[in-house]
N, C-alpha and C positions, 0 to 999 in steps of 0.2 A: 624156286625151281632152279634158278641159276646157281644158287649156293650149292645145291645138291649136285649139279653138274660139275661145278668147280671142285667140289670135294671128291666126286667120282673120278674126275680127271687127275687130281693129285694122287688118289689111291691107285689108279691104273699106272701112273708114272712111277709110283713107288713099287708097284708089283713088278714092273719091268726090271727094277733093281733089287728085287727080293725083299722089299719092304712095303708096308702099307702105312698110310697116313690116317691116324685115328684122331679126329678133331678134338674130341673130348679129352683125350690123353695128352696130345701134343700142345694143346692150347689151354690146359688146365690153369696155368698161372694167370692168364688173361680172364678166363671165365670167373675165377675167384675174385678178381678185382672189380667185376661188375661195371665195366665201362662201355659195354655195347649199347646200341640204341634201344634194344628191347629192355635193358636194365633201366634206362632213363624213363621209358614209358611206365614201367612198374613204379618207379619213384614218383612220377607226376600223377598217375591215376590210381595207384594202389592195387593195380591188377595187370596181368598180361594174359594173352592167350597161350595155349600150349605150343611148344615148338618154336621154330624160327619164323621171323616175319613173313617170309615168302609163302608160308602156309596159313597165315592168319586170315580170318574171314571178315568181311564187312557186314554191317547191319543197317546202314542208311545209304541213300542215294547220294552221289557226289554233289548234286545241286543243293542238298540239305546240310552240307558241312557247316559246322559252327565251332567257335572256340571251345577247347576242351576235348574235341574229337581227336582221333589218331588216324593218320593217313599212311597207307602203304603206297610207295611210289617207286618209280624206276627212272634212273638217269641213263639214257642210251649212251653207249660208247665210253662211259666213264666208270660205271659200276658193274660188277658181276652179280650183285645181289639186290634184292628188293630192300629199299630203305624204309624205315619206319620213323615217323616224327609226330610230335605233339603240335596241334594247331593252336596258335596264339591269337592270330587276327585273320579274319576273312574279309577280303575285298568285296565290295558290293556286286561287282560283275560276276563273281564266282558263284553266287546263289541265283543269278538271273539266267542260268543256262548258257552263259557265254564262257569263253575261255578266260577265266579269271585266275587270280593268284591268291595263295594263302601264305601268311607268314608262319613259319614253323620253328620249333626248337628241337634239337636233337644232340646226341653225342656221337663221337666216332666218325665224323664226316671230315675227311681230309685225305692227305697223301699216305699211302700204305707205308708202314714201318715194319710190319710183319704180315706180308700178304697171305701166306697160307692160313694164318689165324684171323685174317680180316681185321687187323689192328691198324689204326691210322695215327697220325701225329696229334689228333684230337680225341684220342681214346679217353673216355671219362670226362671230357671237357665239353661244356654246352656251347653250341653255336646256333645262331639264328640265320634264317635265309627266307627268301620268297621263292616259292615253287609254283609252277603252272599247274592248274587243275588238269590239263591234258596229260601230265605225267602221273597223275594219281590213278592207281589201280583200284583201290578200295578205301572205304571210310568206315571206321569202327567207332561207335559211340559207347564207351564203357558203361554208361548208365543204363543201356538197353540190353536185353538178352540177345545172344547170338542166334542166328538161324540154325536149325539142325544141320549137322555135318552130312554132306552128300555121301550116299553109299558108293563104295568102290565097285566098278563093274566086275562081274564074274569072269574068271580067266577062260 
């Protein structure tokens, strides 16, 4: 959602100057290099969900997280987009319903070098970190089917 808002904001800013920002066109060189976190998830799991991670769906409860799962998470005040990462290690308290942590690996986590294209100084480079389960929005287990997409409300 925040990525769409950011893209909309950039588009509106461009419209004020007679231009529009087309992410797919303007960022084509980065997209082709496949260094975004969603590309890393595809490399690790052999699959991805359609679209960008902020629209990905979960299919297991957070308390059921395990290595090999994919987490969608948000870092307040630091990121404008939902992050997506591969779960490497689950701390015991994370599965006991407490505020635990998981060790994740991902790419493109760092300081922006091309902010409109959401490219960081770690684009295509794997980093590992520990994240709080409180920041996890959804958990996706690629080996399980996704729930049906929710129908959009009628206008």
